[in-house]
N, C-alpha and C positions, 0 to 999 in steps of 0.2 A: 184248267188242269193244274196249274201252278197252285189254287184253292184247293182242289181234291186231295193234292200231294201234299199239304201243311195239315191238311185235317185228318189224313192219315199217319202222319207222323206223332202228332199230337195224340191219335187215338192209340198208339204204343203205351204211352203212359208211363210211369214211375216201372211199371212190370219188365217192359221192354228193354228201357235202360239199363235194369238189374242184370237181366239176362245178358244183355251185351258185355257187361262188367263180368259177370260170373264166368263166361266164355272166356274173356282177356285173361283171366286168373288160373282159370282151369287147366288153360293150355300147356303151362310148363309144371304143373302140379305132379308129374308122372317123373318127374326128373329125381326125386327122391335124395340123396345126397349131393349136394352142391359143392361146398368149401368147409374148411376147419378155421377157427382162431382159437387162441388162448382165451379162456373163459372171460368175456366181460368186454373183450376188444373186437367189434365185430370189422374194424379196418383192417386188422393185422391176417391177412390169409396167407397160412399156412403150408395147407395142402387143397389140392384140387382133384378129382377123378380123371386118370388119363394125362395127368401132367408128368408122368415118366419116372416119378419118385414117391415112395412110399412115405409115409407121415413117419418122421424119426422121433424118438421118444428115449427119455434117459432113464437108467434105472429108479425107482423109486416111485413118488405118488404125485400126478400133475392132473390138473383139471383141464379138459378141453370141451370147447364148444361147436357143436357140428349143426351146420346148416342146411336147409334145404326145405321145398313146400311141403308143410303136411309133417317134417320130421319130428315135430313138436308132438304129436299124438303116436309115437311109437311106444307100445305098453311095456316092453324088455329089451335087453342087449344082451348079447353073448360074445365069449369070445373063441376061435375057433385056431387049434394049433397047424402052424406052417412049417417051422422047423425050428430046431434047438430044445434046449431043456429048461429054459425059463419060464415061468409062468405069467399070466398077466390077469388081473380080477378088474373087472366093468363093473360100475354102479352107476344110475340114472341120479343125478344132483339135484335138478331143476329143468322146467320145460318153459319155454316161452312163446307165444302164439306171434302170428305175424303183426297184426295191429299193435302189440306191444313193442315190439323189435320195430316198428316202423316209426312209432311216437320217442325212440331213441336215437333217432336218425340211422336206421340200419336195414332200412327197407322192409316192405310188407312180405318176410320170408320166417316162417318157423325155426325154431333152433331148440337143440336139447343138450344141456352140461352133462358130461358124463366123467367120473372118477377112474382115471386108469392108474393102478399101482402093479408095477412091474418089478420084477425080483427073482431069486432073490439078491439082495447086493454084493453077496460074497461070488456071484458067478462070473466068472473070468472069460466070457465069448459071449456076442451079441446071440439074437434070435429075432424070428419073424411071428407075426401072429395077425389075425383078420378080426377084426370089430365086424360085429352084425349087429346093426341099428334096426330093431322089430325083426320081420322077416323077408321084407323085399329083396330082391337082390340087387336092387340098385343101390343098397344103402349100406353096404359093405366097403369097410376103409381096412387096406393093406397097412399094416403098422410093422416098422423097424425098432427094433431095443436094441440100444449101443448099451454095451458095456460100462461100468466107471474106466476110463482109460490110465493107463499105466503111469507113474511120475518117474519118467526116466530123465526129467532135467531140472538140474538141482544145485545150488551155487548158492554161497555166500552174499549177503547183500549189504546193506547198510546198518548203522551202529548206532544204539539210544544211548547216550550217556554212559560213556564205559570209564570216563577217565578214573572214576574214581576206586576201579578195579585193575589201573595199570594200563599198558598197553598193549596193541594188538599188531599182527602182522599175517597178510592173506597172501596165500601162495598156490600153486598147482592151477592156475587160472580161476581163482576163487571156489577152490573145491576144498582147501584148507585154512583154518583160521587157529592162529596161535595167540591166547591172551598171556602174556607175562605180567606177573602181581609182583607189586613194587616190593621192596626192602621193607620188615616189619609189617607186613599186612596181616599177620595171626595178631596184633594187639592194635589193629585200626580199627574202631567201633563207632566211626562216623558215619553220617546216614549216606546210604548208598542206594535208594528206593529209585523204582524206573527204569535199572539197568536192563536193556534187553539186545539181544541179536536180531537182524531180520535176514530171512532164508526165503531166498526165490525158489518157489518150485514150479513145474510144467510139465506138457507132456509132447511128445512128437507125433501122436495120433492126432487123425483128423477125426476130431470130436465134434461132429454137427450137428446139432438137435433143434428141432424146431421149437420144444418148451422147454424150457430149464428145469431141474429139479435138484435141491440140495444134495449133497453128500458129503460125509464126514471123513475127513483124514486123520491118518494117528503116524506116529514116529516110533522108529526103532533105535537103538543104540544110543539113547540120550545120557550122557554123564551124569553123576551126580551134581546137585547144585543146580541144574536146569530143568525146565520144563515148557511145555509148549502150549501158547497162549490158546485158552478154549475158545473163546471167540473167534478167531480167524481159523480154527479148525472148523468148526460147527457152520459156516458159513460159506462154503467152496460149492458156490454154486457152477465154476468153472473149472476146467482143470489146470489154467494158469493163475497164479497168484502170490502174495506173500503169506509167510506165519513168523509168527513174533516168539522168537525164543527166550524166555526170563530166565534171568539169574539172579540166584539167591546169594547175596551177598555176603551174609554171615558164613555159610556153609562153603563158600569158597575160598573166604579169607582165611578159613581156618586149617585149608588142606597143607600136608607136609609133602605130600607127593602128588605127581601131576595126576589132574582126571582126563582121560580120552575117552571120545568115544567117537565110531563109525557111525553116522546117523543116516536112515532113508526115512522117506516119507510117502505113505501108500494111503490107498482108499482102503475099504472093506475087505476087498478080493486081494488084497497085499501085491497088487502089481507092482513090481520097481525094479528098476536094472540103472541106477546111479545112488551113489551115496557122497556125502562129505564128511570130513573129519574136522573134529573140536578137540584143539589141546589147551588145556589151562594148567599154565606153569608155575609151582610156587616159586617164591625169592625167600631163600632161608638165611640171606645177609641180615647185618645188625639193623635194627629199627629204633626208635624213639618212642617210646610210652608214655612220659610225662614231663612237664616242666613246669617250676614253681619260684617265685619270685618271697624271698622272705627277709623283711616284710615287704610288703606292697606297697607301702608309703612312705618315703622319708623326707627329712631336710636336706638343703644342699651340703655338701661336705660328709655326709654319712656314708656307710656302706648298705649294699644288699648282696643277700646270697643269692644266686640263680643255680637252682638246683633242677639237674636231668635225672632223667631215668630211662634206660636203655631197656629192649626189649629182652633180650639173653646177657648172659654173665660175657663179659669182655676177655678175650682172649689173651694168650701169654705177654703180648706187649701193648695191653692196655686198649682201649677203645678212645680214639681224637675225636671230639666235637670242634666244629667250625661254629662261631658267634658272631654275631653285629647286633649294633641298635640304631633307632632312630636317633636324629641328632646326637650321630656318635662323638660329635666334639664336648657333650657333656660328660662322658664318662672316660673314666681310665682303669687300668688293673689294679685294683687295691693290692696285690703282693709285690707288686714292685715300685719301689718309693720313687724312680724316675722314670716310670712307666708313660709312655705316650698315650695319647689318646685315641680312642677307639677309631677316630677318623683317619688314623695314619699308623697300618695298613687298613683297607677297607674291613675286614674281618679278622678276628684272631681265632685261635684254638686253645683249648683245655683237653683234658684227658681222663677217661674214668678208669680207676686202677685196675690191673688185671685181676679177674676172679670178682669184681664186684658188679653191681648192676647200677647203682647211684652214685655221683660224683656232681661237683658245686663247682663256681668259679664267684668271687666278691669283686663287684664292680663297686668303684668310688665317684659319688655324684660331683660333679663341678660347676662352677658359677659361670654364668655366659648368657647371651642371649637366647630367649628362647628354654634355657635350661631347666627351670623354676617359675613358679607363681604362686600369689596368695591363696587362700582358701585352700580347694580339694588339691590345688598344684598342677604343674605341668605333666602331660601323661607322657611317656616314654615306652616304645616296643621293644622288649629285646628278643632278637629270635636266634633258635639252637638250631643246627643241621648235623645230619650224619655229611662227611666228607664226600661229595659227589655230586649232592643232593642242587636243584636248582634251587636257589633261596628266593627266588621272585616268585615262582608258582607254589614255591612252600608247601609239596604233598605231604598231608599228615601223617603219615607212616614212618617219614624220613625227617621232619621238619616240625617244630613248634615253636609258638610263640608266646610271652606273658608280658602284661605291662606292669610298669612301675609309676607311682605318681610323686613328682619331687615337688615340695613346698618351699619356697621364699623363706628364710629367716628374716624375724624381725631385726630392724635397723636399730 
């Protein structure tokens, strides 16, 4: 009997084995739609029939791959309206059979990639659609389309290289930023590129979607001399992030009245309920425009004239200027016969006459260790600054330096 049974199995041959295989595969073939993933990612299942949740999609265009036995043979797709005024367009992008997907480690199941375009992006409320893959009733997918969320969380964040434009103060729980320009800013032409503020934006809405799509942000209320960085606006895949506010140093330094902006951030649908304030305040106090040394190279015992130019005409009392020098013991004030060396006190003052913008002070080079050298001479730095300026950091708008070389006399 065993021999006869063995012969009967052999008698089935390849046809019998194939028939059994077909039965095993064809059993779930009636299942239609099984699950969805982002296109090209079979392991990231984002929706299943009967899971109690619609496939949640954002406004914009996304590619979704729908999986099911025989689903790759669907000849068409269509979209039916459920509610709302938005539109959804569907287009088949590619089909992938079970053998192909199996070779990718996704299982012997067919799939179809569908491009879904939801909009318009100006819509202010979500809506629902039904995606029909082919004509089978078991290949319908419920879609929930989410609007671009309102930007109702907006605060000032960090700062990139603001020191060349003065100081900043943040108030009102990071909702107000005040930038105070330094004295003499109108005459400051030093390099100030790359200066930017950072604005943190976000939404209190529950913006949960199964596939992401980019949406652009835009600003309202930016004051002159400021602009939003295009790259950070165009890549807003999520409703929370940061945007860089670039500052045009030349425009800002030229102001004579405050620049004030009440700023909001929104998507294409203009939904926003929060603002921040930016104030850029001029400082019209005196500034230092230029500093010269004439001549720039002298011998020990000679005089050098240090010439200073201020940004605006000196007032009725004149404009005092403080000054000091490196190796201060190597200099004295030439106009005083019994002048102490500059080392005592640490700095001195001279004035620009009322109604003038240019003035000078004469210094005499003295002998002493390190005061002079042969050849090109010993280099000294004279620093002149508006009173009240920090001479250590020496901000360019109110502080300038100039070099003088002192050459030893022949023995």
